[in-house]
N, C-alpha and C positions, 0 to 999 in steps of 0.2 A: 404643519400639516398643509398639503398641497392636494387640492381636488382637481382632478383632470377633466377638462371639458372636451367636447367633440373637436373643437378647433385647435386643441393643443397638439403639437408635433412631438415626437420622441425627443428630438434635439432640444426643443424649447423646455420640456420637463427635466431632461438631464442637465441643461444649463442652469436651471433654478436649483437643482439638488447640489450641484457644485458650488453655487453661490452660497447656499445655506452653510455647507461644511467649511468654506473658506472664512465665513463670518464666525465660525466657532460652535455651531450647533452640533449635538452629539447624536441625534437621531432625526430622521425625516420620515414622515408617514405620508405616502402618496396614495390617494384614494382614487380608484377606478370605478366610478358608479356603474357603468354599463356592464363591466365584467364581475361586479360585486366583489372586488378584491382590494386588499390594502397591502401595498409593498412597504415594508419596514427597512429603511436604509440605516446601517450603522456606520457606513462609510460610502463613498462613491461607488466602490466595487463589492460591497458586502450588502446583500439584500435578502430579505425573508418574505415570501409571499403568503398572506393570510387569506383564507377564504371564509364564507359565511359559517362554516362549521368551526372556526377559530375564535380565539378571544384576543383582543388588542390589550397589551399589558404595558404599563408605564415604567416598568423595570425600576432601576434605581433612580431614573430621572424624575418620575412621578410615582413614588411609592404608594402602593394601594389602589392605584388606578387600574381598573379592569373594565372592558367594555366588550360584550359579544360583537363581532364584526357584523353579524346579522342585523343588529340595532341600527347600524349606520344606513342600511338600505331598506329598513322597514318603512312602508309608505303609511302605515297606521291603519290601513284598510282591515276591517274585520273579515277573516277568511272562513268563518264558520257558515 
């Protein structure tokens, strides 16, 4: 999992993604906090974009792992 900070450039993030796949990982989750999105890479060129309406799924790599994307961005403040 890579969390993108304001100082990260697209080239830096893509370079890290390439390194992860060269090292043998099968999935890379890139979290964009300001956009409240998670990019799920299954290769350098295959990506699925998840929003707060979606759920992050561990698939076959982490069977049974499920997390609402919204939970990644919930600041814990009570909105009532």
